[in-house]
C-alpha positions as CSV (number, residue, x, y, z in Angstrom):
1,M,0.6,0.2,0.0
2,P,1.8,3.6,-0.6
3,S,1.8,6.5,2.0
4,G,0.9,9.6,2.3
5,P,-3.2,10.9,0.7
6,Q,-5.3,8.4,-1.7
7,L,-7.0,8.9,-4.6
8,F,-10.5,8.0,-5.1
9,T,-11.3,6.9,-8.6
10,D,-15.4,7.0,-8.2
11,N,-16.9,10.5,-8.2
12,Q,-19.2,10.4,-4.9
13,W,-19.9,14.0,-5.4
14,E,-23.8,14.5,-6.5
15,P,-24.5,17.6,-8.7
16,V,-26.6,20.7,-6.7
17,V,-29.5,22.5,-8.9
18,W,-30.4,26.1,-7.6
19,S,-33.0,27.1,-8.2
20,K,-35.5,30.0,-7.3
21,T,-39.2,30.1,-7.0
22,G,-41.7,32.4,-7.8
23,P,-44.2,34.6,-5.2
24,K,-46.2,32.6,-3.7
25,G,-49.9,33.3,-2.8
26,K,-51.6,36.9,-3.1
27,A,-49.1,38.5,-4.8
28,A,-48.6,35.0,-7.6
29,K,-51.8,35.7,-8.2
30,S,-52.4,38.9,-8.9
31,S,-48.9,39.2,-11.0
32,S,-49.9,36.7,-13.4
33,E,-53.5,38.1,-13.8
34,V,-52.0,41.2,-14.5
35,N,-49.4,39.1,-17.1
36,A,-53.1,37.9,-18.5
37,A,-54.6,40.9,-19.1
38,R,-51.4,43.1,-20.5
39,R,-51.0,40.2,-23.2
40,S,-54.6,39.7,-24.1
41,G,-54.4,43.6,-24.7
42,A,-56.8,44.5,-21.9
43,E,-56.6,47.7,-20.2
44,V,-54.3,47.4,-16.5
45,D,-55.5,49.0,-13.9
46,T,-51.9,49.3,-10.9
47,S,-52.3,52.0,-8.2
48,K,-49.5,52.5,-6.2
49,K,-48.9,52.4,-2.2
50,I,-49.3,55.5,-0.5
51,L,-45.6,56.5,0.4
52,A,-43.9,53.2,-0.8
53,G,-40.5,53.0,-1.4
54,G,-40.2,57.0,-0.9
55,N,-38.1,58.8,1.5
56,K,-39.9,59.3,4.5
57,S,-37.6,61.9,6.1
58,A,-37.5,64.0,3.3
59,H,-41.3,63.7,2.3
60,S,-42.4,64.4,6.3
61,Q,-45.1,66.4,6.6
62,V,-44.7,69.2,8.9
63,S,-47.7,68.8,11.4
64,N,-48.1,72.5,11.8
65,A,-46.8,73.8,8.1
66,K,-50.0,75.9,7.9
67,K,-49.2,77.7,10.4
68,L,-45.5,78.3,9.2
69,D,-47.2,79.1,5.8
70,E,-49.7,81.7,7.1
71,N,-47.1,84.0,9.4
72,Q,-45.8,86.0,8.2
73,E,-43.4,88.3,10.3
74,T,-39.7,88.3,8.8
75,F,-36.9,87.1,11.2
76,R,-33.5,88.4,11.3
77,H,-30.7,88.2,13.5
78,D,-29.4,90.8,15.8
79,T,-26.0,92.6,13.8
80,V,-24.1,95.7,15.3
81,S,-25.7,99.4,15.1
82,H,-24.5,101.6,13.3
83,D,-22.9,103.9,16.2
84,F,-20.4,100.3,17.2
85,K,-19.4,99.9,13.3
86,M,-18.3,104.0,12.9
87,A,-16.6,103.5,16.2
88,L,-14.8,100.4,15.4
89,Q,-13.4,102.2,12.4
90,Q,-12.9,105.4,13.9
91,A,-10.6,103.5,16.9
92,R,-9.0,101.3,14.3
93,L,-7.8,103.7,12.0
94,A,-7.1,106.5,14.9
95,K,-4.5,103.6,15.8
96,K,-3.2,103.6,11.8
97,M,-4.2,99.6,11.8
98,T,-5.2,97.5,8.6
99,Q,-8.4,95.4,9.4
100,A,-6.1,92.8,8.6
101,A,-3.9,93.9,10.8
102,L,-6.1,94.2,13.4
103,A,-7.8,90.9,13.4
104,T,-4.5,89.3,13.7
105,Q,-4.0,91.2,17.1
106,I,-7.4,89.6,18.3
107,N,-6.3,85.9,16.9
108,E,-9.7,85.9,14.0
109,K,-10.0,86.2,10.3
110,G,-10.0,89.2,8.3
111,T,-13.6,89.0,7.4
112,V,-15.1,89.3,11.3
113,I,-13.5,92.5,11.4
114,N,-14.5,93.2,7.9
115,E,-18.4,92.2,8.9
116,Y,-18.1,94.3,12.3
117,E,-17.0,97.0,10.1
118,S,-20.0,96.9,7.5
119,G,-22.5,95.9,10.3
120,R,-23.3,92.3,8.9
121,A,-22.0,90.8,11.9
122,I,-23.6,88.8,14.7
123,P,-22.6,90.8,18.1
124,N,-19.8,88.5,19.9
125,G,-19.4,89.5,23.4
126,A,-15.5,87.7,23.1
127,I,-14.8,89.2,20.2
128,I,-16.4,92.9,21.0
129,N,-13.9,92.3,24.5
130,K,-10.7,91.2,22.1
131,L,-11.6,94.8,20.3
132,N,-11.7,96.6,23.4
133,R,-8.7,95.1,24.2
134,V,-6.2,96.2,21.7
135,L,-7.8,99.2,20.1
136,G,-7.7,100.5,23.8
137,V,-10.9,102.1,23.4
138,R,-14.8,101.3,24.6
139,L,-17.0,100.8,22.4
140,P,-20.6,101.0,22.8
141,K,-22.9,98.7,22.2
142,A,-23.7,96.1,19.4
143,K,-27.3,96.5,19.6
């Protein structure tokens, strides 16, 4: 007898066949009826289930949407006052600083100073305190 693995000459494996079954129950009847009606040329009336396959979060209905539609108020953020922006600009020019230089002094971006001087900025107490300290002035209340 030879040593090691032995090779068998007869095949012990049987083929396995996978088959997919069709729908069962009500779905099988309805789809076969619809297909038969289509083949015969009859009119087929199909309807979609409510919210079937839709993105529910994107199409959700707001419970108080009517109140939102009827509301005529405009909501705006508080911005700095005209007095504040003029005082900031005058204090910066008195120190002979550019907006970029003032921004680097208070460790903020240059756009922050630009927004404060143009009146578009939302007041931030920490930034206003930094501006007061660097410019050596007391700026008026923002709003």
